[in-house]
C-alpha positions as CSV (number, residue, x, y, z in Angstrom):
1,X,-22.9,16.8,-53.1
2,X,-26.5,16.7,-51.8
3,X,-28.2,13.5,-50.8
4,X,-31.4,12.2,-52.3
5,X,-33.3,13.7,-49.4
6,X,-32.0,17.2,-49.9
7,X,-31.5,17.3,-53.6
8,X,-34.3,19.6,-54.7
9,X,-34.6,23.4,-55.2
10,X,-36.8,25.6,-57.4
11,X,-36.4,28.7,-59.5
12,X,-39.4,30.9,-60.3
13,X,-39.4,32.5,-63.8
14,X,-42.5,34.6,-64.4
15,X,-45.5,32.4,-63.8
16,X,-43.6,29.0,-64.2
17,X,-41.6,27.1,-61.6
18,X,-38.6,25.1,-62.6
19,X,-37.5,22.4,-60.2
20,X,-33.7,21.8,-60.0
21,X,-32.6,18.3,-58.8
22,X,-29.1,17.0,-58.0
23,X,-27.9,13.5,-58.7
24,X,-27.1,11.2,-55.8
25,X,-23.7,9.8,-55.2
26,X,-25.1,6.3,-55.7
27,X,-26.2,7.2,-59.2
28,X,-22.8,8.7,-60.1
29,X,-21.1,5.5,-58.8
30,X,-23.5,3.4,-60.9
31,X,-22.8,5.6,-64.0
32,X,-19.0,5.5,-63.7
33,X,-19.0,1.7,-63.0
34,X,-21.2,0.9,-66.0
35,X,-19.2,3.3,-68.2
36,X,-15.9,1.5,-67.4
37,X,-17.5,-1.9,-68.1
38,X,-19.0,-0.8,-71.4
39,X,-15.7,0.9,-72.4
40,X,-13.9,-2.4,-72.1
41,X,-16.7,-4.2,-73.8
42,X,-16.6,-1.7,-76.7
43,X,-12.9,-2.4,-77.2
44,X,-13.5,-6.1,-77.4
45,X,-16.5,-5.7,-79.7
46,X,-14.4,-3.6,-82.0
47,X,-12.2,-6.6,-82.7
48,X,-15.2,-8.7,-83.4
49,X,-16.7,-6.0,-85.7
50,X,-13.4,-6.0,-87.7
51,X,-13.4,-9.8,-88.0
52,X,-17.0,-9.9,-89.1
53,X,-16.3,-7.2,-91.7
54,X,-13.4,-9.2,-93.2
55,X,-15.4,-12.4,-93.1
56,X,-18.3,-10.7,-94.9
57,X,-16.0,-9.4,-97.6
58,X,-14.4,-12.8,-98.0
59,X,-17.7,-14.6,-98.2
60,X,-19.1,-12.0,-100.7
61,X,-16.1,-12.5,-103.0
62,X,-16.6,-16.2,-102.8
63,X,-20.4,-16.5,-103.2
64,X,-21.5,-13.2,-104.5
65,X,-24.5,-13.2,-102.1
66,X,-25.7,-9.6,-101.6
67,X,-26.7,-10.5,-98.1
68,X,-23.0,-10.1,-97.1
69,X,-23.0,-6.5,-98.5
70,X,-25.7,-5.5,-96.1
71,X,-23.9,-7.3,-93.2
72,X,-20.8,-5.2,-94.1
73,X,-22.8,-2.0,-94.0
74,X,-24.5,-2.9,-90.7
75,X,-21.2,-4.0,-89.1
76,X,-19.4,-0.8,-90.2
77,X,-22.1,1.2,-88.6
78,X,-21.6,-0.8,-85.4
79,X,-17.8,-0.4,-85.7
80,X,-18.2,3.4,-85.9
81,X,-20.0,3.3,-82.6
82,X,-17.7,0.9,-80.7
83,X,-14.4,2.3,-81.9
84,X,-15.2,6.1,-81.7
85,X,-18.6,7.2,-80.4
86,X,-19.2,5.1,-77.3
87,X,-15.6,5.2,-75.9
88,X,-15.5,9.0,-76.3
89,X,-18.9,9.4,-74.6
90,X,-17.7,7.3,-71.6
91,X,-14.4,9.2,-71.3
92,X,-16.0,12.6,-71.8
93,X,-18.3,12.0,-68.8
94,X,-15.4,11.2,-66.6
95,X,-12.7,13.7,-67.8
96,X,-13.6,17.4,-68.1
97,X,-10.6,18.2,-70.3
98,X,-12.3,16.1,-73.1
99,X,-15.4,18.2,-73.0
100,X,-15.0,20.1,-76.2
101,X,-17.9,21.6,-78.3
102,X,-16.4,20.4,-81.6
103,X,-15.7,16.9,-80.3
104,X,-19.2,16.7,-78.8
105,X,-20.7,17.7,-82.2
106,X,-18.6,15.1,-84.0
107,X,-19.5,12.4,-81.5
108,X,-23.3,13.1,-81.8
109,X,-23.1,13.2,-85.6
110,X,-21.2,9.9,-85.8
111,X,-23.5,8.4,-83.2
112,X,-26.6,9.1,-85.2
113,X,-24.9,8.1,-88.4
114,X,-23.9,4.7,-87.0
115,X,-27.3,4.0,-85.5
116,X,-29.1,5.0,-88.7
117,X,-26.8,3.0,-90.9
118,X,-27.0,-0.1,-88.7
119,X,-30.9,0.1,-88.5
120,X,-31.4,0.7,-92.3
121,X,-28.9,-2.0,-93.2
122,X,-30.7,-4.5,-91.0
123,X,-34.0,-3.5,-92.8
124,X,-32.4,-4.1,-96.2
125,X,-31.0,-7.4,-94.9
126,X,-34.5,-8.6,-94.0
127,X,-35.9,-7.3,-97.3
128,X,-33.2,-9.1,-99.2
129,X,-34.1,-12.5,-97.7
130,X,-37.8,-11.8,-98.0
131,X,-37.4,-11.3,-101.8
132,X,-35.3,-14.4,-101.9
133,X,-37.9,-16.7,-100.3
134,X,-41.1,-15.0,-101.4
135,X,-40.2,-14.3,-105.0
136,X,-37.1,-16.5,-105.8
137,X,-37.5,-16.2,-109.6
138,X,-37.3,-12.4,-109.4
139,X,-34.4,-12.3,-106.8
140,X,-31.5,-11.9,-109.2
141,X,-33.2,-9.1,-111.1
142,X,-34.6,-7.3,-108.0
143,X,-31.4,-7.6,-105.8
144,X,-28.4,-7.6,-108.0
145,X,-24.9,-6.9,-106.8
146,X,-24.8,-3.4,-108.3
147,X,-28.2,-2.5,-106.8
148,X,-27.2,-3.8,-103.4
149,X,-24.0,-1.6,-103.6
150,X,-26.2,1.4,-104.6
151,X,-28.5,0.8,-101.6
152,X,-25.6,0.6,-99.2
153,X,-24.0,3.7,-100.6
154,X,-27.3,5.6,-100.3
155,X,-27.7,4.5,-96.7
156,X,-24.3,6.1,-95.9
157,X,-24.6,9.2,-98.1
158,X,-28.2,10.3,-97.3
159,X,-28.1,13.9,-96.1
160,X,-29.5,13.8,-92.5
161,X,-28.7,17.4,-91.3
162,X,-32.1,18.7,-92.4
163,X,-34.1,16.4,-90.2
164,X,-35.3,17.3,-86.8
165,X,-34.5,15.2,-83.8
166,X,-37.9,13.5,-83.4
167,X,-38.3,13.0,-87.2
168,X,-34.9,11.5,-87.4
169,X,-35.4,9.3,-84.4
170,X,-38.7,7.9,-85.8
171,X,-37.7,7.5,-89.4
172,X,-34.1,6.2,-89.0
173,X,-34.4,4.3,-85.6
174,X,-38.0,3.3,-84.7
175,X,-39.4,2.6,-88.1
176,X,-36.4,0.6,-89.5
177,X,-36.2,-1.6,-86.4
178,X,-40.0,-2.1,-86.2
179,X,-40.3,-2.9,-89.9
180,X,-37.3,-5.3,-89.6
181,X,-39.0,-7.1,-86.7
182,X,-42.2,-7.4,-88.7
183,X,-40.5,-8.6,-91.8
184,X,-38.2,-11.0,-89.9
185,X,-41.2,-12.6,-88.1
186,X,-43.1,-13.0,-91.4
187,X,-40.0,-14.4,-93.0
188,X,-39.5,-16.9,-90.2
189,X,-43.1,-18.1,-90.5
190,X,-42.9,-18.2,-94.3
191,X,-39.8,-20.4,-94.4
192,X,-41.2,-22.7,-91.8
193,X,-44.2,-23.3,-94.0
194,X,-42.2,-23.7,-97.3
195,X,-39.0,-25.3,-96.4
196,X,-38.0,-26.4,-92.9
197,X,-34.3,-26.8,-93.8
198,X,-34.0,-23.1,-94.6
199,X,-35.0,-21.9,-91.1
200,X,-31.5,-22.6,-89.7
201,X,-29.9,-20.2,-92.2
202,X,-32.3,-17.4,-91.0
203,X,-31.8,-17.9,-87.3
204,X,-29.0,-15.3,-87.5
205,X,-31.2,-12.6,-89.1
206,X,-34.1,-13.4,-86.7
207,X,-31.8,-13.2,-83.6
208,X,-30.2,-10.0,-84.8
209,X,-33.5,-8.3,-85.4
210,X,-35.0,-9.5,-82.1
211,X,-32.0,-8.2,-80.2
212,X,-32.0,-4.9,-82.1
213,X,-35.7,-4.4,-81.3
214,X,-35.2,-5.3,-77.7
215,X,-32.2,-3.0,-77.2
216,X,-33.0,0.1,-79.4
217,X,-36.8,0.6,-79.3
218,X,-37.4,1.0,-75.5
219,X,-35.1,4.1,-75.1
220,X,-36.4,5.7,-78.3
221,X,-40.0,5.2,-77.3
222,X,-39.2,6.5,-73.8
223,X,-37.7,9.7,-75.3
224,X,-40.8,10.2,-77.5
225,X,-43.0,9.9,-74.4
226,X,-40.8,12.2,-72.4
227,X,-41.1,14.9,-75.1
228,X,-44.8,14.7,-75.6
229,X,-46.5,13.3,-72.5
230,X,-45.0,15.3,-69.7
231,X,-42.8,18.4,-68.9
232,X,-39.5,17.1,-67.6
233,X,-38.5,20.3,-65.7
234,X,-41.7,20.4,-63.7
235,X,-41.5,16.9,-62.2
236,X,-40.7,16.5,-58.6
237,X,-37.2,15.3,-57.7
238,X,-38.2,11.8,-56.4
239,X,-40.2,10.7,-59.5
240,X,-37.7,12.4,-61.7
241,X,-34.9,10.4,-60.1
242,X,-36.8,7.2,-60.8
243,X,-37.3,8.2,-64.4
244,X,-33.6,9.1,-64.6
245,X,-32.6,5.7,-63.5
246,X,-35.0,4.1,-66.0
247,X,-33.7,6.4,-68.8
248,X,-30.0,5.6,-68.2
249,X,-30.7,1.9,-67.9
250,X,-32.5,2.0,-71.3
251,X,-29.6,4.1,-72.7
252,X,-27.0,1.5,-71.5
253,X,-29.2,-1.2,-73.1
254,X,-29.1,0.8,-76.4
255,X,-25.3,1.1,-76.0
256,X,-25.0,-2.7,-75.8
257,X,-26.6,-3.1,-79.2
258,X,-23.4,-2.7,-81.4
259,X,-21.4,-4.7,-78.8
260,X,-23.7,-7.7,-79.0
261,X,-24.4,-7.6,-82.8
262,X,-21.0,-8.9,-83.9
263,X,-21.2,-11.7,-81.4
264,X,-24.5,-12.8,-82.8
265,X,-23.1,-12.8,-86.3
266,X,-19.9,-14.5,-85.4
267,X,-21.4,-17.2,-83.2
268,X,-24.8,-18.0,-84.7
269,X,-24.3,-17.6,-88.4
270,X,-22.5,-20.8,-89.4
271,X,-20.3,-19.4,-92.4
272,X,-19.0,-16.6,-90.2
273,X,-18.4,-18.9,-87.3
274,X,-16.4,-21.4,-89.4
275,X,-14.4,-18.6,-91.1
276,X,-13.5,-16.9,-87.9
277,X,-12.6,-20.3,-86.3
278,X,-10.4,-21.1,-89.2
279,X,-8.7,-17.7,-89.0
280,X,-8.0,-18.0,-85.3
281,X,-6.6,-21.6,-85.7
282,X,-4.2,-20.5,-88.5
283,X,-2.8,-17.6,-86.5
284,X,1.0,-18.3,-86.0
285,X,1.9,-18.3,-82.3
286,X,5.7,-18.0,-81.6
287,X,7.7,-20.8,-83.1
288,X,4.9,-23.3,-83.2
289,X,5.8,-26.0,-85.8
290,X,3.3,-26.5,-88.6
291,X,2.5,-30.2,-88.1
292,X,-0.6,-32.2,-88.6
293,X,-2.0,-33.2,-85.3
294,X,-5.2,-34.8,-86.6
295,X,-6.0,-37.9,-84.7
296,X,-7.9,-39.4,-87.6
297,X,-4.7,-39.8,-89.7
298,X,-3.5,-43.4,-89.5
299,X,0.2,-43.6,-90.5
300,X,2.3,-46.8,-91.0
301,X,4.1,-46.3,-87.6
302,X,0.8,-45.9,-85.8
303,X,-0.6,-49.0,-87.6
304,X,2.4,-51.0,-86.5
305,X,2.1,-49.8,-83.0
306,X,-1.6,-50.9,-82.9
307,X,-0.6,-54.3,-84.2
308,X,2.1,-54.6,-81.6
309,X,-0.3,-53.7,-78.8
310,X,-2.9,-56.2,-80.1
311,X,-0.3,-59.0,-80.3
312,X,1.2,-58.1,-77.0
313,X,-2.1,-58.3,-75.3
């Protein structure tokens, strides 16, 4: 392994010179360490994604709000990333026997599918609430249950194989997230003007959109700039290493998106937080007796004890 001071060489091909650089041991250590940490985080996020999906299905059956359908679609896209794509990427970088062309192709397809579904579902989630607050009288007609199901199905079934990388990245990643951020900001301002009490119910959408914009857009914009603004193979090794560190940092930030998303839904959005809390409390643990330990229940025995203590004192 060459050090950072001796990690460059060049190959002359015709009239062009291609500079070859080697990664430093510090970068490889950083990469393996972060991969291990994100692998563990992906496993934990998978549990939260499953819980959020079941909560959304339960709340949809109870209330019929189409918002929960888009949350289901968005969470399933995140689940595909945390349960399959990201763990396989981390393990493939570390273990050579997992480097298979077919597996690599499947991982990349599922990766783009999960990112596209999550981004488009977030856009529909913002549009759903925009229609609800901007045109409340037309909401039931514009966003019915059947129409929401059709939208979610179309998001998953759209044929993406005919799109080029840049077009796909812009249409299914940059534009949905950017439009979601614009709609979410407008929606937040609209609800503050019309009804202050409704702002709390939209904090979840605003927080999710803000986090998605912060985590997904930087790496996509960096990739577009790398493709169009400079030739990667002609950059000297020292500036290329600096750009490499920046690119991988932004990539890891992108990887955190489906890991943090279910936490935002489960902790910030009150119906999901209460449903998950109720589910966790009701999980049977061993031979724990099912008694009522509520301290606000005043039984006759407790009442007599209180009288006895008062008289005794």
